[in-house]
Backbone bond lengths (Angstrom), bond angles and torsions (degrees), N, CA, C in turn:
res aa  C-N    CA-C-N  psi(-1)  N-CA   C-N-CA  omega(-1)  CA-C   N-CA-C  phi
1 M - - - 1.450 - - 1.527 110.24 -
2 K 1.332 117.10 -35.46 1.452 120.69 179.27 1.531 110.35 -63.65
3 T 1.321 116.56 -41.44 1.471 119.99 179.99 1.523 111.07 -67.01
4 E 1.311 116.34 -33.79 1.466 120.00 178.96 1.525 110.48 -67.04
5 R 1.318 117.54 -40.06 1.463 120.80 178.49 1.531 110.56 -66.20
6 L 1.324 115.39 -41.50 1.460 119.03 178.59 1.533 111.05 -62.28
7 K 1.314 116.39 -40.68 1.471 121.15 178.99 1.535 110.49 -61.73
8 I 1.335 117.26 -42.18 1.468 121.76 178.41 1.521 109.97 -62.85
9 L 1.335 116.77 -43.20 1.465 120.60 -179.91 1.536 110.96 -66.03
10 E 1.326 116.49 -37.32 1.471 120.12 176.53 1.536 110.77 -63.84
11 L 1.334 116.34 -42.50 1.471 120.36 177.85 1.523 110.45 -62.01
12 L 1.329 116.53 -38.74 1.462 121.08 178.15 1.526 110.07 -65.87
13 E 1.305 116.39 -44.55 1.466 121.55 -178.54 1.538 111.47 -63.51
14 S 1.316 115.88 -40.11 1.466 119.54 -178.20 1.529 112.13 -78.10
15 G 1.341 116.15 -7.10 1.452 120.23 177.72 1.515 114.13 84.05
16 K 1.287 117.86 9.90 1.463 121.44 -179.64 1.531 111.31 -75.55
17 I 1.354 116.54 -25.69 1.474 120.47 175.07 1.519 108.64 -131.97
18 S 1.335 115.90 156.84 1.468 120.59 179.70 1.535 109.71 -84.79
19 A 1.333 116.06 170.55 1.463 121.61 178.45 1.528 110.60 -63.07
20 D 1.335 116.17 -38.01 1.478 120.26 177.66 1.517 110.61 -62.06
21 E 1.337 115.32 -46.22 1.471 119.37 -179.40 1.533 110.38 -63.57
22 A 1.322 117.36 -39.00 1.469 121.44 179.20 1.526 109.92 -63.93
23 A 1.334 116.02 -43.24 1.465 120.26 179.48 1.516 110.32 -61.98
24 K 1.333 116.84 -43.83 1.470 120.39 179.53 1.517 110.83 -63.49
25 L 1.345 116.98 -41.79 1.473 120.11 179.50 1.534 111.47 -65.63
26 L 1.328 116.38 -41.90 1.484 119.57 178.14 1.526 111.11 -63.91
27 E 1.313 116.97 -40.49 1.472 121.00 177.50 1.516 110.54 -63.92
28 A 1.343 116.53 -40.28 1.467 120.59 178.60 1.526 110.76 -63.53
29 L 1.330 116.05 -36.34 1.477 119.47 176.77 1.526 110.99 -63.02
30 K 1.344 116.79 -41.40 1.472 120.53 179.16 1.522 110.12 -62.14
31 V 1.314 117.06 -44.88 1.460 121.89 -178.62 1.520 110.15 -64.37
32 S 1.325 117.18 -44.63 1.463 118.76 -178.49 1.521 110.76 -67.21
33 A 1.352 118.27 -34.27 1.462 121.19 177.39 1.521 109.92 -65.07
34 T 1.339 115.84 -41.82 1.464 120.02 178.23 1.519 110.31 -64.66
35 E 1.314 115.78 -41.94 1.460 119.42 179.46 1.519 110.96 -63.91
36 R 1.334 116.32 -37.83 1.464 119.47 178.84 1.525 110.29 -66.17
37 F 1.331 115.92 -38.55 1.461 119.64 -179.99 1.527 111.00 -70.65
38 W 1.319 116.47 -40.80 1.463 121.51 -177.19 1.531 111.00 -108.39
39 D 1.291 116.15 49.56 1.464 117.09 177.37 1.525 109.26 -66.86
40 E 1.285 116.09 170.40 1.468 121.67 -173.72 1.526 111.92 -59.57
41 D 1.304 117.34 -40.88 1.473 120.51 -179.93 1.526 111.12 -64.97
42 S 1.331 116.52 -42.67 1.472 119.97 179.20 1.518 110.53 -63.49
43 A 1.309 116.48 -44.75 1.464 120.37 -179.90 1.524 110.34 -61.76
44 K 1.322 116.07 -42.12 1.466 120.66 179.68 1.529 110.36 -65.11
45 N 1.322 115.78 -42.13 1.465 121.22 179.44 1.534 110.64 -62.72
46 I 1.323 116.36 -44.19 1.473 120.51 178.49 1.522 110.33 -63.98
47 E 1.306 117.25 -42.60 1.461 121.42 179.44 1.529 110.86 -62.12
48 E 1.320 117.13 -42.33 1.477 121.05 178.73 1.520 110.63 -63.58
49 K 1.336 116.05 -43.68 1.470 119.77 179.39 1.525 110.81 -64.57
50 F 1.306 116.79 -39.75 1.470 120.45 178.17 1.533 110.69 -63.92
51 T 1.327 116.54 -43.62 1.468 121.00 179.06 1.526 110.03 -62.13
52 K 1.334 116.39 -45.14 1.473 120.38 179.50 1.534 110.30 -63.09
53 F 1.332 116.12 -42.33 1.459 120.59 178.09 1.529 110.49 -60.79
54 S 1.316 117.19 -44.16 1.473 121.52 179.53 1.520 111.11 -60.70
55 Q 1.335 116.21 -42.54 1.469 120.31 179.10 1.524 110.45 -65.56
56 N 1.323 116.36 -43.70 1.464 119.85 178.35 1.520 111.28 -62.71
57 L 1.322 116.20 -40.77 1.462 120.77 179.60 1.527 110.52 -64.49
58 E 1.316 117.22 -41.09 1.466 121.38 178.71 1.527 110.25 -63.13
59 G 1.337 116.44 -45.35 1.462 120.14 178.07 1.517 111.67 -63.54
60 F 1.318 116.14 -41.36 1.460 121.13 178.99 1.519 110.73 -62.16
61 S 1.330 117.01 -45.88 1.468 120.19 -178.98 1.529 111.43 -64.28
62 K 1.327 117.10 -37.58 1.474 119.60 177.10 1.523 110.48 -65.32
63 E 1.318 116.29 -41.48 1.467 120.50 -179.87 1.525 110.81 -64.83
64 V 1.325 116.80 -44.70 1.466 120.42 178.50 1.527 110.09 -62.96
65 G 1.333 116.88 -43.19 1.463 120.85 178.49 1.520 111.53 -59.74
66 S 1.316 116.03 -42.84 1.468 120.78 179.43 1.527 110.97 -64.05
67 K 1.326 116.56 -43.03 1.470 120.03 -179.86 1.519 111.24 -66.86
68 L 1.331 117.39 -39.26 1.463 120.06 178.00 1.527 110.75 -65.14
69 E 1.313 116.54 -41.91 1.462 120.67 178.49 1.528 110.37 -60.62
70 S 1.313 115.93 -43.98 1.462 120.89 178.80 1.526 110.78 -63.40
71 A 1.321 116.20 -43.23 1.466 120.20 -179.86 1.526 110.75 -62.40
72 F 1.333 117.33 -42.80 1.461 120.25 179.67 1.527 110.92 -66.88
73 K 1.331 117.17 -35.92 1.465 119.33 177.07 1.521 110.20 -64.59
74 D 1.329 117.40 -38.78 1.459 121.35 178.14 1.531 111.17 -68.50
75 M 1.320 116.91 -33.54 1.458 120.98 -176.85 1.522 113.00 -79.50
76 E 1.314 118.01 -24.98 1.465 121.10 -174.50 1.533 112.87 -54.87
77 P 1.344 119.80 -49.87 1.471 118.35 179.42 1.533 112.26 -62.83
78 K 1.320 116.40 -36.13 1.466 119.67 179.47 1.526 110.44 -66.36
79 I 1.317 116.34 -39.94 1.463 119.99 178.84 1.526 110.08 -67.06
80 R 1.333 116.71 -41.74 1.473 119.92 177.47 1.529 110.45 -60.67
81 S 1.327 116.60 -44.05 1.455 121.32 -179.52 1.528 110.63 -63.28
82 A 1.321 116.42 -45.43 1.464 120.41 179.62 1.524 110.34 -63.32
83 T 1.312 117.05 -40.61 1.461 121.44 178.79 1.528 110.21 -62.60
84 K 1.327 116.59 -42.33 1.472 121.10 179.23 1.529 110.43 -61.15
85 V 1.334 116.82 -44.00 1.465 121.06 179.48 1.530 110.17 -62.16
86 V 1.330 116.59 -44.31 1.470 120.66 -179.88 1.520 110.15 -61.85
87 V 1.329 117.64 -44.43 1.464 121.36 179.45 1.528 110.51 -63.16
88 E 1.323 117.51 -44.49 1.470 120.83 -179.84 1.526 111.12 -63.11
89 K 1.321 116.94 -44.59 1.469 119.89 -179.83 1.526 110.73 -66.35
90 T 1.319 116.37 -38.42 1.465 119.98 177.87 1.525 109.93 -63.92
91 A 1.320 116.95 -43.01 1.471 120.92 178.59 1.530 110.25 -62.34
92 A 1.325 117.05 -41.31 1.461 120.51 179.51 1.529 110.77 -64.07
93 I 1.311 116.59 -41.14 1.466 120.51 179.18 1.521 110.27 -65.80
94 V 1.330 117.15 -42.78 1.461 121.29 178.64 1.531 109.60 -62.08
95 E 1.309 117.01 -42.56 1.470 120.73 179.31 1.528 110.37 -63.89
96 E 1.323 116.73 -41.85 1.466 121.12 179.60 1.538 110.34 -63.56
97 I 1.328 115.79 -43.28 1.470 120.17 178.17 1.528 110.08 -63.92
98 S 1.325 116.36 -41.67 1.463 120.68 179.36 1.527 110.99 -61.34
99 K 1.337 116.41 -45.58 1.474 119.98 178.75 1.526 110.67 -61.96
100 S 1.326 115.64 -42.44 1.461 120.09 -179.61 1.522 110.72 -63.52
101 L 1.323 116.27 -42.52 1.468 119.46 178.30 1.527 111.03 -65.41
102 S 1.327 116.23 -41.94 1.472 119.63 178.61 1.521 110.69 -61.14
103 E 1.325 115.90 -42.90 1.469 120.33 -179.98 1.530 110.16 -65.47
104 T 1.311 116.49 -41.47 1.465 120.65 178.89 1.523 110.43 -63.21
105 L 1.332 116.84 -44.10 1.472 120.62 178.16 1.528 110.92 -63.21
106 K 1.316 115.99 -40.55 1.466 119.86 179.25 1.528 109.85 -62.93
107 N 1.330 116.10 -44.60 1.472 120.16 179.07 1.525 111.02 -63.10
108 L 1.342 116.16 -39.90 1.466 119.27 178.12 1.517 111.02 -64.52
109 D 1.334 116.25 -42.63 1.466 120.09 178.90 1.530 110.40 -61.05
110 E 1.340 115.48 -43.82 1.472 118.87 179.76 1.516 110.85 -63.70
111 K 1.337 115.84 -41.44 1.460 119.66 -179.66 1.531 110.49 -64.21
112 V 1.328 116.30 -44.85 1.469 120.64 178.64 1.523 109.37 -62.98
113 H 1.329 116.92 -42.24 1.475 120.78 179.54 1.521 110.49 -63.38
114 D 1.350 116.09 -44.29 1.469 119.62 179.41 1.519 110.72 -62.41
115 E 1.327 115.86 -43.04 1.458 119.04 -179.61 1.528 110.87 -67.96
116 S 1.321 117.11 -38.70 1.466 119.55 -179.59 1.524 110.12 -70.86
117 C 1.322 117.98 -34.44 1.462 120.33 177.75 1.508 110.38 -65.69
118 C 1.281 117.47 -39.92 1.452 122.40 179.44 1.527 109.30 -62.65
119 C 1.303 116.11 -45.66 1.466 120.65 179.35 1.515 110.79 -68.58
120 E 1.326 117.50 -38.23 1.460 121.06 -179.33 1.512 110.39 -63.44
121 D 1.357 115.91 -38.82 1.466 118.67 179.27 1.525 109.77 -60.94
122 E 1.318 114.49 -45.64 1.453 117.96 179.80 1.528 110.06 -65.82
123 C 1.334 114.55 -40.64 1.462 118.57 -178.76 1.521 110.72 -67.16
124 E 1.342 116.22 -37.84 1.463 119.50 -178.83 1.518 110.54 -67.66
125 E 1.326 115.35 -36.79 1.461 118.00 179.69 1.525 110.03 -67.73
126 E 1.343 115.10 -38.45 1.463 118.70 -178.93 1.526 111.30 -80.28
127 A 1.301 116.88 -28.39 1.450 120.45 -173.55 1.513 113.24 -59.55
128 P 1.319 120.77 -47.30 1.463 118.19 -178.59 1.522 112.29 -59.58
129 A 1.317 117.21 -37.90 1.467 119.00 178.91 1.516 109.42 -65.12
130 D 1.274 116.29 -40.91 1.456 120.49 -179.86 1.522 109.55 -65.64
131 E 1.321 115.26 -39.81 1.450 118.55 -178.70 1.521 110.48 -64.65
132 D 1.305 117.34 -42.03 1.458 120.73 -179.75 1.517 110.79 -63.54
133 D 1.332 116.16 -39.36 1.461 120.41 -179.76 1.527 111.59 -70.78
134 S 1.303 115.87 -31.78 1.440 118.20 -175.59 1.533 112.93 -82.41
135 K 1.326 116.80 -19.23 1.472 119.34 179.86 1.517 109.58 -77.51
136 P 1.291 115.69 137.97 1.484 117.96 177.40 1.548 109.31 -72.19
137 T 1.217 115.51 142.09 1.470 118.95 -179.37 1.536 109.45 -88.62
138 E 1.298 115.40 142.90 1.450 119.79 -179.88 1.519 107.85 -102.85
139 N 1.263 117.97 126.80 1.467 121.96 178.54 1.461 110.78 -115.22
């Protein structure tokens, strides 16, 4: 094809053909090269390979889909079991924290009560004296 183009350009240069004729001949070379590349047999062969590829791809996708479905069915009980364990352990931790908080609150209440009782005793002992002093005396 390269030699054919060179021959056309030489004919143009020597003035044996016009620029229009050279352009038409070069365009015809492009078309014939394309036709040679995409002849009927090649096109048919490519179409057959594409069809076979499409069928193989469809079968492959169905097989992968089936295997994934099977894998997820096998995993479902394991996921349920793992979820149950996580929920149970979380509940146990929450219960442990709740007991600890309750115990801490109880200890705080007892401490506050003990401290207030100690102060109340002192206050009660002092209170009657204060009350007597604060009352006006009647003469």
